[in-house]
MDTraj code that builds the backbone (N, CA, C; nanometers):
import mdtraj as md
import numpy as np

residues = "MET ILE THR THR ARG LEU CYS ALA LEU LEU LEU SER ALA THR LEU ALA LEU PRO GLY ALA ALA LEU ALA SER GLY SER SER ASP SER GLY ALA SER ALA VAL VAL GLN VAL ALA GLN VAL SER ARG GLU ALA VAL ARG GLN ALA VAL LEU ALA GLU ALA GLU ARG ILE ARG GLU ALA ARG PRO GLY ARG ILE TRP CYS VAL PRO PHE ALA ARG ALA VAL SER GLY ILE ASN ILE ARG GLY ASP ALA ALA THR TRP TRP LYS GLY ALA GLY LYS THR TYR PRO LYS GLY GLN VAL PRO VAL SER GLY ALA VAL LEU THR PHE ARG SER THR GLY GLY MET PRO ARG GLY HIS VAL ALA VAL VAL SER GLU VAL LEU SER PRO ARG GLN ILE ARG VAL ASP GLN ALA ASN TRP VAL THR ASN ARG ILE THR VAL ASP THR VAL VAL ILE ASP ILE SER GLU ALA ASN ASP TRP SER ALA VAL ARG VAL GLY ASN GLN SER ASN SER PHE GLY LYS VAL TYR PRO THR TYR GLY PHE ILE TYR LYS PRO HIS GLU SER SER".split()
xyz = np.array([
    [20.5765, 11.2921, 2.9250],
    [20.6507, 11.2033, 2.8280],
    [20.7492, 11.1203, 2.9435],
    [20.7411, 10.9952, 2.9207],
    [20.8443, 10.9280, 2.9919],
    [20.9549, 10.8890, 2.9201],
    [21.0827, 10.9134, 2.9728],
    [21.1938, 10.8861, 2.9042],
    [21.2451, 10.7379, 2.9016],
    [21.3302, 10.6880, 2.8096],
    [21.3677, 10.5438, 2.8390],
    [21.4423, 10.5415, 2.9724],
    [21.5338, 10.6286, 3.0104],
    [21.5941, 10.6196, 3.1295],
    [21.5045, 10.6031, 3.2665],
    [21.4178, 10.7055, 3.2514],
    [21.2869, 10.6890, 3.3627],
    [21.2228, 10.5427, 3.3373],
    [21.2022, 10.4931, 3.2374],
    [21.1300, 10.3794, 3.2106],
    [21.2193, 10.2612, 3.2658],
    [21.3483, 10.2706, 3.2480],
    [21.4486, 10.1639, 3.2983],
    [21.4394, 10.1594, 3.4422],
    [21.4243, 10.2726, 3.5046],
    [21.4203, 10.2856, 3.6478],
    [21.2845, 10.2274, 3.7060],
    [21.1652, 10.2637, 3.6428],
    [21.0586, 10.1992, 3.6554],
    [21.0681, 10.0428, 3.6299],
    [21.1212, 9.9967, 3.5424],
    [21.1362, 9.8625, 3.5067],
    [21.2016, 9.7763, 3.6206],
    [21.3225, 9.8508, 3.6746],
    [21.3960, 9.7943, 3.7643],
    [21.3058, 9.7616, 3.9024],
    [21.2144, 9.8658, 3.9309],
    [21.1344, 9.8729, 4.0311],
    [21.0416, 9.7610, 4.0217],
    [21.0050, 9.7175, 3.9118],
    [20.8939, 9.6219, 3.9058],
    [20.9343, 9.4715, 3.8822],
    [21.0694, 9.4628, 3.8646],
    [21.0934, 9.3097, 3.8375],
    [21.0571, 9.2289, 3.9550],
    [21.0339, 9.2674, 4.0682],
    [20.9812, 9.1875, 4.1668],
    [20.8293, 9.1218, 4.1361],
    [20.7585, 9.1867, 4.0552],
    [20.6288, 9.1393, 4.0253],
    [20.6381, 9.0256, 3.9459],
    [20.5481, 8.9151, 3.9874],
    [20.5793, 8.7864, 3.9132],
    [20.4997, 8.8053, 3.7724],
    [20.6061, 8.7644, 3.6758],
    [20.5348, 8.7761, 3.5426],
    [20.5184, 8.8862, 3.4635],
    [20.5566, 9.0207, 3.5352],
    [20.5178, 9.1454, 3.4834],
    [20.6527, 9.2252, 3.4855],
    [20.6502, 9.3240, 3.3802],
    [20.7377, 9.4202, 3.3701],
    [20.6910, 9.5419, 3.2982],
    [20.7530, 9.6475, 3.3247],
    [20.7156, 9.7791, 3.2617],
    [20.8194, 9.7947, 3.1393],
    [20.7592, 9.8248, 3.0408],
    [20.8634, 9.8688, 2.9175],
    [20.8258, 9.9943, 2.8506],
    [20.9066, 10.0712, 2.8009],
    [20.8831, 10.2070, 2.7353],
    [20.8557, 10.1605, 2.5822],
    [20.7479, 10.2119, 2.5431],
    [20.7031, 10.1963, 2.4099],
    [20.6658, 10.3116, 2.3532],
    [20.5994, 10.3076, 2.2303],
    [20.5445, 10.4217, 2.1716],
    [20.4158, 10.3738, 2.0910],
    [20.3170, 10.4659, 2.0814],
    [20.2145, 10.4294, 2.0014],
    [20.2184, 10.4758, 1.8377],
    [20.1337, 10.4486, 1.7768],
    [20.1527, 10.4846, 1.6220],
    [20.1617, 10.6254, 1.5968],
    [20.1270, 10.7031, 1.6895],
    [20.1358, 10.8548, 1.6752],
    [20.2591, 10.8955, 1.7091],
    [20.3409, 10.8148, 1.7662],
    [20.4797, 10.8554, 1.8176],
    [20.4917, 10.8994, 1.9662],
    [20.3890, 10.8837, 2.0289],
    [20.3840, 10.9399, 2.1788],
    [20.4489, 10.8332, 2.2437],
    [20.5070, 10.8563, 2.3609],
    [20.5769, 10.7659, 2.4504],
    [20.4623, 10.7002, 2.5553],
    [20.4815, 10.5973, 2.5926],
    [20.3983, 10.5187, 2.6833],
    [20.4617, 10.4195, 2.7583],
    [20.4190, 10.3696, 2.8685],
    [20.4565, 10.2782, 2.9541],
    [20.3579, 10.1661, 2.9541],
    [20.3895, 10.0594, 2.9197],
    [20.3018, 9.9334, 2.9094],
    [20.3595, 9.8317, 2.9960],
    [20.2491, 9.7429, 3.0443],
    [20.2811, 9.6301, 3.1182],
    [20.2970, 9.5184, 3.0244],
    [20.4246, 9.4478, 3.0322],
    [20.4374, 9.3309, 2.9463],
    [20.4889, 9.2124, 3.0247],
    [20.4561, 9.0866, 2.9617],
    [20.5014, 8.9788, 3.0291],
    [20.6594, 8.9616, 3.0316],
    [20.6998, 8.9149, 3.1507],
    [20.8489, 8.8913, 3.1763],
    [20.8478, 8.7447, 3.1888],
    [20.9234, 8.6838, 3.1351],
    [20.9622, 8.5329, 3.1193],
    [21.0822, 8.5017, 3.2178],
    [21.0879, 8.4078, 3.2867],
    [21.2189, 8.3659, 3.3577],
    [21.3060, 8.3113, 3.2803],
    [21.4434, 8.3372, 3.3018],
    [21.5320, 8.2589, 3.2478],
    [21.5205, 8.1000, 3.2104],
    [21.4740, 8.0526, 3.3110],
    [21.4407, 7.8930, 3.2968],
    [21.3123, 7.8784, 3.2150],
    [21.2288, 7.9468, 3.2149],
    [21.1057, 7.9157, 3.1237],
    [21.1681, 7.9643, 2.9632],
    [21.2392, 8.0554, 2.9432],
    [21.2879, 8.0545, 2.8192],
    [21.3801, 7.9359, 2.7646],
    [21.4743, 7.8914, 2.8642],
    [21.5450, 7.7883, 2.8480],
    [21.4589, 7.6508, 2.8059],
    [21.3650, 7.6453, 2.8822],
    [21.2567, 7.5296, 2.8580],
    [21.2158, 7.5294, 2.7180],
    [21.1816, 7.6476, 2.6772],
    [21.1132, 7.6623, 2.5508],
    [21.2296, 7.6479, 2.4412],
    [21.3410, 7.7002, 2.4612],
    [21.4437, 7.6679, 2.3693],
    [21.4687, 7.5239, 2.3394],
    [21.4958, 7.4465, 2.4672],
    [21.5230, 7.2939, 2.4469],
    [21.4063, 7.2396, 2.3678],
    [21.2750, 7.2637, 2.4143],
    [21.1702, 7.2241, 2.3221],
    [21.1638, 7.2272, 2.1795],
    [21.1829, 7.3565, 2.1469],
    [21.1939, 7.3902, 2.0146],
    [21.3143, 7.3441, 1.9455],
    [21.4337, 7.3085, 2.0032],
    [21.5532, 7.2514, 1.9514],
    [21.5204, 7.0983, 1.9166],
    [21.4512, 7.0399, 2.0027],
    [21.4171, 6.8924, 1.9964],
    [21.3074, 6.8876, 1.8741],
    [21.2111, 6.9669, 1.8625],
    [21.1012, 6.9681, 1.7768],
    [21.1616, 6.9976, 1.6310],
    [21.2635, 7.0758, 1.6212],
    [21.3400, 7.1047, 1.4873],
    [21.4206, 6.9750, 1.4731],
    [21.4741, 6.9240, 1.5633],
    [21.5627, 6.7958, 1.5168],
    [21.4846, 6.6904, 1.4662],
    [21.3448, 6.6703, 1.5226],
    [21.2565, 6.5629, 1.4937],
    [21.1999, 6.5970, 1.3517],
    [21.1574, 6.7222, 1.3261],
    [21.0667, 6.7665, 1.2212],
    [21.1561, 6.7803, 1.0850],
    [21.2601, 6.8488, 1.0940],
    [21.3465, 6.8696, 0.9845],
    [21.5005, 6.9014, 1.0116],
    [21.5749, 6.8008, 0.9730],
    [21.7078, 6.8013, 1.0191],
    [21.7788, 6.8904, 0.9183],
    [21.7225, 6.9495, 0.8301],
    [21.8022, 7.0398, 0.7513],
    [21.8247, 7.1829, 0.8001],
    [21.7715, 7.2794, 0.7274],
    [21.7994, 7.4402, 0.7595],
    [21.7086, 7.4773, 0.9027],
    [21.7761, 7.5545, 0.9666],
    [21.7144, 7.6170, 1.0855],
    [21.7043, 7.7643, 1.0566],
    [21.5826, 7.8211, 1.1019],
    [21.5645, 7.9627, 1.0646],
    [21.5370, 8.0500, 1.2043],
    [21.5771, 8.1711, 1.2078],
    [21.5518, 8.2526, 1.3273],
    [21.4094, 8.2796, 1.3431],
    [21.3257, 8.2940, 1.2446],
    [21.1959, 8.3386, 1.2755],
    [21.0974, 8.2272, 1.3330],
    [21.0880, 8.1003, 1.3031],
    [21.0040, 8.0143, 1.3545],
    [21.0691, 7.9893, 1.4939],
    [21.1885, 7.9976, 1.5041],
    [21.2425, 7.9652, 1.6450],
    [21.2017, 8.0772, 1.7570],
    [21.2175, 8.1958, 1.6959],
    [21.1698, 8.3064, 1.7875],
    [21.0391, 8.3068, 1.8164],
    [20.9468, 8.2741, 1.7233],
    [20.8104, 8.2538, 1.7350],
    [20.7781, 8.1694, 1.8252],
    [20.8501, 8.0360, 1.8202],
    [20.8106, 7.9330, 1.9322],
    [20.8505, 7.9491, 2.0764],
    [20.9673, 8.0035, 2.0865],
    [21.0370, 8.0157, 2.2055],
    [20.9723, 8.1505, 2.2837],
    [20.9361, 8.2638, 2.2020],
    [20.8693, 8.3636, 2.2602],
    [20.7175, 8.3776, 2.2919],
    [20.6519, 8.2896, 2.2004],
    [20.5136, 8.2968, 2.1916],
    [20.4653, 8.4304, 2.1217],
    [20.5424, 8.4889, 2.0646],
    [20.4965, 8.6120, 1.9944],
    [20.4718, 8.5615, 1.8300],
    [20.3546, 8.5716, 1.7891],
    [20.3145, 8.5059, 1.6838],
    [20.3117, 8.6012, 1.5657],
    [20.4376, 8.6461, 1.4989],
    [20.4271, 8.7116, 1.3832],
    [20.4825, 8.6445, 1.2686],
    [20.4285, 8.6588, 1.1548],
    [20.4819, 8.6018, 1.0316],
    [20.5586, 8.7023, 0.9616],
    [20.6272, 8.6372, 0.8534],
    [20.7176, 8.7086, 0.7644],
    [20.8704, 8.7085, 0.8048],
    [20.9380, 8.7694, 0.7251],
    [21.0911, 8.7835, 0.7614],
    [21.1200, 8.8576, 0.8690],
    [21.2257, 8.8298, 0.9554],
    [21.2630, 8.8907, 1.0625],
    [21.2514, 9.0490, 1.0374],
    [21.3146, 9.1175, 0.9482],
    [21.3105, 9.2536, 0.8977],
    [21.1697, 9.3163, 0.9084],
    [21.0644, 9.2394, 0.8869],
    [20.9114, 9.2829, 0.8955],
    [20.8549, 9.2799, 1.0381],
    [20.9283, 9.1999, 1.1149],
    [20.8532, 9.1830, 1.2394],
    [20.8171, 9.3311, 1.3156],
    [20.8908, 9.4184, 1.3202],
    [20.8747, 9.5541, 1.3643],
    [20.7409, 9.5854, 1.3599],
    [20.7325, 9.6293, 1.2156],
    [20.6055, 9.6609, 1.1536],
    [20.4960, 9.5788, 1.1847],
    [20.5313, 9.4209, 1.1700],
    [20.4276, 9.3451, 1.1785],
    [20.3620, 9.3293, 1.3285],
    [20.4310, 9.3757, 1.4290],
    [20.3942, 9.3567, 1.5584],
    [20.2499, 9.4575, 1.5863],
    [20.2455, 9.5604, 1.4811],
    [20.1192, 9.6457, 1.4896],
    [20.0753, 9.6969, 1.6164],
    [19.9318, 9.6795, 1.6538],
    [19.8885, 9.7088, 1.7716],
    [19.8666, 9.5947, 1.8560],
    [19.9157, 9.4612, 1.8127],
    [19.8954, 9.3401, 1.8811],
    [20.0142, 9.3185, 1.9896],
    [20.1308, 9.3679, 1.9621],
    [20.2403, 9.3380, 2.0660],
    [20.3034, 9.4689, 2.0770],
    [20.3379, 9.5030, 2.2082],
    [20.3979, 9.6196, 2.2367],
    [20.5352, 9.6231, 2.1882],
    [20.6006, 9.7380, 2.1507],
    [20.7402, 9.7610, 2.1308],
    [20.8083, 9.8429, 2.2033],
    [20.9351, 9.8275, 2.2030],
    [21.0124, 9.9460, 2.2997],
    [21.1638, 9.9263, 2.2916],
    [21.2285, 10.0021, 2.3767],
    [21.3590, 9.9993, 2.3801],
    [21.4227, 9.9572, 2.5024],
    [21.3500, 9.8887, 2.5863],
    [21.4222, 9.8283, 2.7151],
    [21.3938, 9.6876, 2.7033],
    [21.5216, 9.6132, 2.7393],
    [21.5206, 9.4664, 2.7265],
    [21.4454, 9.3981, 2.8463],
    [21.3783, 9.3157, 2.8091],
    [21.2937, 9.2376, 2.9072],
    [21.2978, 9.0858, 2.8656],
    [21.3276, 8.9914, 2.9633],
    [21.3395, 8.8674, 2.9601],
    [21.2013, 8.8052, 2.8815],
    [21.2621, 8.7199, 2.7735],
    [21.1123, 8.6831, 2.6783],
    [21.0751, 8.7663, 2.5741],
    [21.1363, 8.8855, 2.5575],
    [21.1068, 8.9794, 2.4634],
    [21.2052, 8.9428, 2.3280],
    [21.1762, 8.9868, 2.2152],
    [21.2237, 8.9548, 2.0900],
    [21.3155, 9.0839, 2.0515],
    [21.4436, 9.0607, 2.0267],
    [21.5275, 9.1673, 1.9789],
    [21.5225, 9.1555, 1.8490],
    [21.4773, 9.2793, 1.7611],
    [21.4544, 9.2771, 1.6260],
    [21.5540, 9.3472, 1.5580],
    [21.6368, 9.2739, 1.4583],
    [21.7344, 9.3410, 1.3973],
    [21.7049, 9.3922, 1.2633],
    [21.7455, 9.5040, 1.2096],
    [21.7169, 9.5702, 1.0790],
    [21.7792, 9.4854, 0.9776],
    [21.7298, 9.4849, 0.8527],
    [21.7913, 9.4497, 0.7371],
    [21.9162, 9.5257, 0.7110],
    [22.0325, 9.4494, 0.6595],
    [22.1641, 9.4915, 0.6167],
    [22.2079, 9.4259, 0.4903],
    [22.3079, 9.4736, 0.4214],
    [22.3378, 9.4144, 0.3173],
    [22.3947, 9.2505, 0.3451],
    [22.4333, 9.2207, 0.4578],
    [22.4865, 9.0941, 0.5048],
    [22.3783, 9.0181, 0.5653],
    [22.2588, 9.0815, 0.5959],
    [22.1496, 9.0053, 0.6639],
    [22.0266, 9.0691, 0.5965],
    [21.9856, 9.0618, 0.4672],
    [21.8928, 9.1293, 0.3968],
    [21.7431, 9.0932, 0.4553],
    [21.7319, 8.9726, 0.5367],
    [21.6038, 8.9486, 0.5858],
    [21.5811, 8.9987, 0.7410],
    [21.6957, 9.0432, 0.7915],
    [21.6914, 9.0907, 0.9174],
    [21.7317, 8.9701, 1.0081],
    [21.6891, 8.9911, 1.1469],
    [21.7247, 8.8725, 1.2248],
    [21.6501, 8.8974, 1.3589],
    [21.5952, 8.7949, 1.4439],
    [21.5264, 8.7799, 1.5442],
    [21.5855, 8.7182, 1.6432],
    [21.6118, 8.7526, 1.7878],
    [21.6505, 8.6679, 1.8862],
    [21.5840, 8.6951, 1.9998],
    [21.5527, 8.6089, 2.0946],
    [21.4938, 8.6028, 2.2192],
    [21.5858, 8.6364, 2.3333],
    [21.5447, 8.7359, 2.4081],
    [21.6036, 8.7848, 2.5305],
    [21.6033, 8.6729, 2.6372],
    [21.7102, 8.6180, 2.6794],
    [21.7013, 8.5166, 2.7941],
    [21.7386, 8.5677, 2.9205],
    [21.8191, 8.6698, 2.9293],
    [21.8456, 8.7390, 3.0558],
    [21.8926, 8.8739, 3.0365],
    [21.8548, 8.9645, 3.1114],
    [21.9037, 9.1128, 3.1319],
    [21.9944, 9.1181, 3.2095],
    [22.1242, 9.1370, 3.1712],
    [22.2529, 9.1465, 3.2587],
    [22.2713, 9.2891, 3.3221],
    [22.2270, 9.4019, 3.2476],
    [22.2372, 9.5334, 3.2784],
    [22.1526, 9.6123, 3.1825],
    [22.1258, 9.7476, 3.2061],
    [22.0335, 9.8184, 3.1128],
    [22.0925, 9.8025, 2.9797],
    [22.2268, 9.7707, 2.9499],
    [22.3055, 9.7974, 2.8217],
    [22.3688, 9.6342, 2.7886],
    [22.3220, 9.5272, 2.8455],
    [22.3774, 9.3928, 2.8055],
    [22.2934, 9.3132, 2.8657],
    [22.2730, 9.2165, 2.7547],
    [22.1639, 9.1090, 2.7675],
    [22.2317, 8.9834, 2.7049],
    [22.1429, 8.8455, 2.7361],
    [22.1815, 8.7416, 2.6639],
    [22.0803, 8.7084, 2.5807],
    [22.1041, 8.6451, 2.4861],
    [21.9837, 8.5961, 2.3884],
    [22.0092, 8.4537, 2.3516],
    [21.8995, 8.3880, 2.3002],
    [21.8810, 8.2672, 2.2587],
    [21.8368, 8.2923, 2.1080],
    [21.8955, 8.2222, 2.0382],
    [21.8649, 8.2641, 1.8817],
    [21.9105, 8.1293, 1.7825],
    [21.8416, 8.1335, 1.6805],
    [21.8779, 8.0483, 1.5651],
    [21.9293, 8.0936, 1.4414],
    [22.0327, 8.0286, 1.3860],
    [22.0680, 8.0665, 1.2423],
    [22.1657, 8.1950, 1.2582],
    [22.2157, 8.2478, 1.3821],
    [22.3272, 8.3558, 1.3857],
    [22.4334, 8.2873, 1.3385],
    [22.4750, 8.1717, 1.3848],
    [22.5704, 8.0643, 1.3191],
    [22.5007, 7.9801, 1.2373],
    [22.5219, 7.9757, 1.1186],
    [22.4410, 7.8878, 1.0222],
    [22.3996, 7.7520, 1.0771],
    [22.2752, 7.7432, 1.0612],
    [22.1824, 7.6094, 1.0982],
    [22.2160, 7.5767, 1.2505],
    [22.2651, 7.6671, 1.3437],
    [22.2540, 7.6280, 1.4781],
    [22.1780, 7.7050, 1.5495],
    [22.1501, 7.6532, 1.6722],
    [22.0807, 7.7117, 1.7718],
    [22.1899, 7.7668, 1.8776],
    [22.2045, 7.9023, 1.9048],
    [22.3016, 7.9212, 2.0113],
    [22.2399, 7.9794, 2.1318],
    [22.2783, 7.9699, 2.2470],
    [22.2107, 8.0097, 2.3679],
    [22.3020, 8.0910, 2.4582],
    [22.2486, 8.1757, 2.5347],
    [22.3465, 8.2811, 2.6201],
    [22.4373, 8.3536, 2.5401],
    [22.4024, 8.4048, 2.4279],
    [22.4843, 8.4782, 2.3440],
    [22.4652, 8.6174, 2.3960],
    [22.5973, 8.6785, 2.4413],
    [22.5793, 8.8220, 2.4957],
    [22.5788, 8.9268, 2.3720],
    [22.4869, 9.0273, 2.4001],
    [22.4707, 9.1306, 2.2957],
    [22.4812, 9.2646, 2.4114],
    [22.5417, 9.3491, 2.3583],
    [22.5554, 9.4797, 2.4089],
    [22.5105, 9.5921, 2.3255],
    [22.4455, 9.6920, 2.4033],
    [22.4010, 9.8161, 2.3297],
    [22.5060, 9.9120, 2.3104],
    [22.5357, 9.9633, 2.1941],
    [22.6466, 10.0656, 2.1956],
    [22.6029, 10.1814, 2.1404],
    [22.4577, 10.1977, 2.1195],
    [22.3997, 10.3119, 2.0699],
    [22.4397, 10.4502, 2.1464],
    [22.4432, 10.5597, 2.0759],
    [22.4835, 10.6769, 2.1549],
    [22.3540, 10.7166, 2.2390],
    [22.2337, 10.6981, 2.1960],
    [22.1062, 10.7334, 2.2835],
    [22.0784, 10.6211, 2.3946],
    [22.1465, 10.5188, 2.4035],
    [22.1158, 10.4172, 2.5024],
    [21.9853, 10.3613, 2.4620],
    [21.9441, 10.3496, 2.3502],
    [21.8077, 10.3078, 2.3169],
    [21.8177, 10.1732, 2.2311],
    [21.9238, 10.1005, 2.2317],
    [21.9397, 9.9609, 2.1766],
    [21.9224, 9.9763, 2.0198],
    [21.9513, 10.0918, 1.9497],
    [21.9356, 10.0933, 1.8137],
    [22.0569, 10.0299, 1.7464],
    [22.1604, 10.0206, 1.8162],
    [22.2949, 9.9740, 1.7526],
    [22.3470, 9.8695, 1.8609],
    [22.3713, 9.7511, 1.8111],
    [22.4294, 9.6564, 1.9120],
    [22.5507, 9.5767, 1.8397],
    [22.6143, 9.5150, 1.9220],
    [22.7339, 9.4237, 1.8901],
    [22.6962, 9.2944, 1.9637],
    [22.7411, 9.1681, 1.8894],
    [22.6781, 9.0496, 1.9282],
    [22.8236, 8.9575, 1.9764],
    [22.8066, 8.9005, 2.0747],
    [22.9280, 8.8142, 2.1237],
    [22.9446, 8.7121, 2.0205],
    [23.0754, 8.6662, 2.0053],
    [23.0874, 8.5503, 1.9221],
    [23.1694, 8.4257, 1.9998],
    [23.1886, 8.3399, 1.9197],
    [23.2655, 8.2306, 1.9789],
    [23.4020, 8.2528, 2.0447],
    [23.4735, 8.3672, 1.9966],
    [23.6000, 8.3874, 2.0613],
    [23.6149, 8.4926, 2.1677],
    [23.4793, 8.4867, 2.2177],
    [23.4606, 8.5764, 2.3257],
    [23.5052, 8.7300, 2.2997],
    [23.4524, 8.7753, 2.1744],
    [23.4848, 8.9303, 2.1483],
    [23.3539, 8.9481, 2.0902],
    [23.3247, 9.0747, 2.0492],
    [23.2194, 9.1201, 1.9878],
    [23.2512, 9.1610, 1.8544],
    [23.1248, 9.1413, 1.7488],
    [23.1643, 9.1447, 1.6065],
    [23.1261, 9.2778, 1.5864],
    [23.0776, 9.3151, 1.4615],
    [23.0573, 9.4503, 1.3859],
    [22.9311, 9.4960, 1.4423],
    [22.8875, 9.6322, 1.4263],
    [22.7844, 9.7015, 1.4748],
    [22.6472, 9.6345, 1.3913],
    [22.5389, 9.6099, 1.4448],
    [22.4087, 9.5745, 1.3682],
    [22.3201, 9.6958, 1.4272],
    [22.2368, 9.7203, 1.3359],
    [22.1466, 9.8240, 1.3605],
    [22.0158, 9.7281, 1.4019],
    [21.9351, 9.7807, 1.4948],
    [21.8149, 9.7135, 1.5467],
    [21.6963, 9.8037, 1.5585],
    [21.5694, 9.7589, 1.5600],
    [21.4552, 9.8288, 1.5857],
    [21.4276, 9.8401, 1.7383],
    [21.4783, 9.7488, 1.8145],
    [21.4355, 9.7418, 1.9508],
    [21.3675, 9.6178, 1.9685],
    [21.2912, 9.5985, 2.0886],
    [21.2285, 9.4897, 2.1350],
    [21.0767, 9.4715, 2.1081],
    [21.0276, 9.3535, 2.0798],
    [20.8844, 9.3314, 2.0712],
    [20.8584, 9.2476, 2.1685],
    [20.7562, 9.2962, 2.2618],
    [20.7048, 9.2169, 2.3868],
    [20.5809, 9.1434, 2.3931],
    [20.5796, 9.0266, 2.4583],
    [20.4490, 8.9633, 2.4769],
    [20.3692, 9.0311, 2.5697],
    [20.2364, 9.0556, 2.5407],
    [20.1512, 9.1475, 2.6397],
    [20.1331, 9.0726, 2.7754],
    [20.1562, 9.1271, 2.8742],
    [20.1108, 9.0641, 3.0037],
    [19.9755, 9.0218, 2.9968],
    [19.9390, 8.9166, 3.0742],
    [19.7922, 8.8520, 3.0522],
    [19.6915, 8.9377, 3.0990],
    [19.7050, 9.0427, 3.1978],
    [19.6174, 9.1131, 3.2296],
    [19.5927, 9.2412, 3.1439],
    [19.6906, 9.2680, 3.0261],
    [19.6795, 9.3608, 2.9506],
    [19.5596, 9.3549, 2.8474],
])
top = md.Topology()
chain = top.add_chain()
for i, resn in enumerate(residues, 1):
    res = top.add_residue(resn, chain, resSeq=i)
    for name in ("N", "CA", "C"):
        top.add_atom(name, md.element.get_by_symbol(name[0]), res)
traj = md.Trajectory(xyz[None], top)
């Protein structure tokens, strides 16, 4: 069994591989696994964000939602409310607890966020701090480079705080973890 901590070390060792990263995941049986997933450069994420923002502006100047934004930017084609993405990833998309650029951080449903939320990792700053690009965290806006910190006791990204406009961190939000785009050779 490979632990999340060991996987983080393996991930650090493989970041030099072009377009590839290792991520800790689990199978449907609950067994731990290490899978090779796509790693997207910060610049590639940024270009996808700009393209999607332009498409949204041209197509529908009204409401902006996190799900179509995350789907377009990440290339992870899951349908349904954000809170259903974790289950919706099924066997098509690897899931895990290690942040990787280009992965989707999946928030659980809460009273204030009954449909959950999804955000695309734009940069991994440390094993417990990332930047995300997202839509509708601030109503009807796309926000980029928002800092998110892992505050879970198990260091597994199951509880996070999201940076806000006043450069502080808000309340604790429960998350499932990360959904990864499979590496092309997978």
